[in-house]
C-alpha positions in Angstrom: 301.9 -24.4 -24.8 301.1 -20.6 -25.1 298.0 -20.3 -27.3 296.7 -23.8 -26.6 296.6 -23.0 -22.8 294.7 -19.8 -23.5 292.2 -21.6 -25.7 291.7 -24.3 -23.0 291.2 -21.6 -20.4 288.6 -19.8 -22.4 286.7 -23.1 -23.1 286.8 -24.0 -19.4 285.6 -20.6 -18.4 282.8 -20.6 -20.8 281.9 -24.2 -19.8 281.9 -23.3 -16.1 279.7 -20.2 -16.7 277.3 -22.2 -18.9 277.1 -25.1 -16.5 276.1 -22.6 -13.7 273.3 -21.1 -15.8 272.0 -24.5 -16.9 272.1 -25.8 -13.3 270.2 -22.7 -12.0 267.5 -23.3 -14.6 267.2 -27.0 -13.7 267.4 -26.8 -9.9 265.9 -23.5 -8.9 262.3 -23.1 -8.1 260.5 -20.6 -10.2 257.0 -19.1 -10.1 255.5 -16.9 -12.7 253.1 -14.2 -11.6 252.4 -10.6 -12.5 253.9 -9.2 -9.2 257.4 -10.5 -10.2 257.4 -8.3 -13.3 256.6 -5.1 -11.5 259.2 -2.4 -10.6 260.3 -2.6 -7.0 260.9 0.8 -5.4 261.8 0.5 -1.7 258.6 -1.5 -0.9 256.3 1.3 -2.1 253.9 0.7 -4.9 255.0 2.5 -8.1 252.8 5.2 -9.6 252.9 5.9 -13.3 255.5 4.5 -15.7 258.9 3.4 -14.5 260.5 4.7 -17.8 261.2 8.2 -16.8 264.1 10.5 -17.8 266.8 11.0 -15.3 269.2 14.0 -15.1 272.4 13.2 -17.0 274.3 14.7 -14.1 273.8 11.5 -12.1 275.6 9.5 -14.8 278.4 12.0 -15.2 279.0 12.0 -11.4 279.0 8.1 -11.4 281.5 8.1 -14.3 283.8 10.5 -12.6 283.6 8.4 -9.5 284.6 5.3 -11.5 287.5 7.1 -13.0 289.0 7.9 -9.7 288.1 4.4 -8.3 290.1 2.8 -11.1 292.9 5.3 -10.3 293.2 3.7 -6.9 293.3 0.2 -8.5 296.4 1.4 -10.5 298.0 3.2 -7.6 298.1 0.2 -5.2 300.4 -2.0 -7.3 302.5 1.1 -8.0 302.9 1.7 -4.3 304.0 -1.8 -3.6 306.9 -1.7 -6.2 307.9 2.0 -6.2 311.1 1.3 -4.2 312.2 -1.4 -6.6 311.5 0.5 -9.8 312.7 3.9 -8.7 312.5 7.2 -10.4 310.9 6.0 -13.7 307.9 4.8 -11.7 307.6 8.1 -9.9 307.7 10.0 -13.1 305.0 7.7 -14.6 302.7 8.1 -11.7 303.1 11.9 -11.7 302.1 12.0 -15.4 299.2 9.6 -14.6 298.0 11.8 -11.7 298.4 15.0 -13.8 296.2 13.5 -16.6 293.5 12.5 -14.1 293.7 15.9 -12.4 293.2 17.6 -15.8 290.1 15.4 -16.3 288.8 16.4 -12.9 289.5 20.1 -13.6 287.7 19.8 -17.0 284.6 18.1 -15.4 284.6 20.8 -12.7 284.7 23.6 -15.2 281.9 22.1 -17.2 279.8 21.8 -14.1 279.6 18.0 -13.9 280.2 18.1 -10.2 277.3 20.5 -9.3 273.8 19.2 -8.5 271.2 21.2 -10.3 
C-alpha cells in the first residue's frame, strides 16, 4: 500500500488543482481591455516603465526575514515535545540556533541589514 497510496495522492492532488483551474476558466466572467494589462500602483497612474531596477538590499532583507520565519516553524514543534525527548532535543536546538545566529552575524557584518 505504500507507493500506490502516494501515487494515488499525487494523482488526486493534480486532478483537484486542474479541475479548479478548468472550472475557473469555464465559469468566471472575463473581459479583455487595455486597462487590465496596466501596472497598478496604489490607485495612481504609473509614469514611465514599470521595469525598473530595485536595490538588492530589499531582497536580502526579505530573505533574512524568511530564514527567521522558518526558524519559528521549526521551534514550535520542538517546544511541544522538548520534555518528552529531553537533552538530545535541547542540544539539537542549541546547534540550530547557533547556526542561525552565525548567519545573522554574517549578514550584519556584510551590511545586509542596513538601509542605504
